[in-house]
C-alpha positions in Angstrom: 54.6 81.1 83.0 55.4 84.5 81.6 58.1 87.2 81.5 55.9 89.9 82.7 55.2 88.8 86.5 59.1 88.3 87.6 59.8 91.5 85.7 56.8 93.5 87.0 57.3 92.6 91.1 61.1 93.1 90.0 60.1 96.7 89.0 58.1 97.0 92.6 60.8 95.4 94.2 63.4 98.1 93.1 60.3 101.2 93.5 60.2 100.6 97.4 64.2 99.6 97.5 64.6 103.0 96.3 62.4 105.1 97.7 63.3 103.5 100.9 67.3 104.3 99.8 65.9 108.4 99.1 63.6 109.2 101.9 64.6 107.2 104.7 66.8 109.1 108.1 67.9 105.6 109.7 71.3 103.5 108.8 69.9 100.1 108.9 66.0 100.9 106.9 68.9 102.5 104.2 70.9 98.9 104.1 67.5 96.9 104.0 66.6 99.6 100.7 69.4 98.6 99.1 69.2 95.1 99.8 65.7 95.2 98.9 67.0 96.6 95.8 69.3 93.6 94.8 67.1 91.4 94.9 65.1 92.7 92.5 68.4 92.6 90.7 68.9 89.4 91.1 64.7 88.4 90.5 65.4 89.7 86.9 68.6 87.8 86.0 67.1 84.3 87.1 63.7 85.1 84.9 65.5 86.2 82.3 67.4 83.3 82.4 65.5 80.7 82.6 63.5 83.1 79.3 66.1 82.0 77.5 67.0 78.8 78.4 70.7 79.5 79.0 72.9 76.1 79.0 75.2 78.1 80.5 72.9 79.2 83.4 74.8 82.5 83.4 72.1 84.6 85.1 72.3 82.5 88.1 75.6 82.5 88.4 75.5 85.9 88.7 72.6 85.8 90.2 74.7 83.0 93.4 78.2 86.0 93.0 75.3 88.8 93.8 74.2 87.2 97.1 77.5 86.7 98.1 78.9 90.4 97.6 75.3 91.3 99.1 76.4 89.5 102.3 79.6 91.1 102.6 78.2 94.6 101.7 75.4 94.0 104.3 77.9 92.7 107.1 80.4 95.6 106.6 77.5 97.7 106.5 76.0 96.9 109.8 79.2 97.1 111.6 80.0 100.8 110.6 76.5 101.6 111.8 76.6 99.6 115.1 80.1 101.3 115.2 79.6 105.2 114.5 76.1 104.2 116.2 78.0 103.6 119.1 80.4 106.5 119.0 77.5 109.2 117.9 74.4 108.2 119.1 72.6 108.4 116.4 72.1 106.3 113.1 70.0 109.3 111.5 72.0 109.4 108.1 71.5 113.0 107.6 73.2 114.1 111.2 76.0 111.9 110.3 76.5 113.4 107.4 77.3 117.0 109.0 79.0 115.7 111.7 82.8 115.7 112.4 85.2 115.4 115.4 85.6 118.2 117.6 83.4 121.5 117.3 80.3 119.6 115.6 80.7 117.4 118.2 79.9 120.0 120.8 77.7 121.2 119.2 75.9 118.3 118.1 75.7 117.8 121.6 74.2 121.0 122.8 72.0 121.1 120.3 70.0 117.1 121.8 71.1 118.0 125.6 74.1 115.4 125.4 76.5 115.8 128.1 80.0 115.7 125.7 83.1 115.6 128.6 86.2 116.7 126.0 88.8 117.0 129.1 90.4 114.1 130.9 90.7 114.6 134.4 94.3 115.6 135.5 94.4 114.7 139.1 93.8 110.9 139.7 91.5 111.8 142.4 89.1 113.7 140.6 88.1 110.4 139.3 84.9 108.5 140.7 87.2 105.6 141.9 90.4 107.8 142.7 91.9 107.1 145.4 90.5 109.7 148.2 86.7 108.0 147.5 88.7 104.1 148.6 90.0 105.8 151.6 86.5 107.5 152.3 84.2 103.9 151.4 87.2 102.7 153.8 86.4 104.7 156.4 
């Protein structure tokens, strides 16, 4: 097999991944695009290792390290994306870039019609399950 076939396939994979990183707004799709780019690099490493007939198989060993780093990256990245989604309600990269705690969160809530309660109830009776609600339920 010629070296051109895996090299062209790797270039196409890398181009699709690069397009995904630059054009997508969803953070999970951006992570998937980064994985595509890393897989294109892995394909090149293995192809050149076979083509050069390296006795130490350094390209394949480096590919294993790249796979391990990619697995750690996707694990940490997915955890961060899930925490951000849980706290902010969106995984849109463009919106996350400009948001900070406080005034920006209130502005985002006003833009998206999401209710944000920044005040804590002072009286336990003001809470939905406060002592007054239990007394009414018993009576």
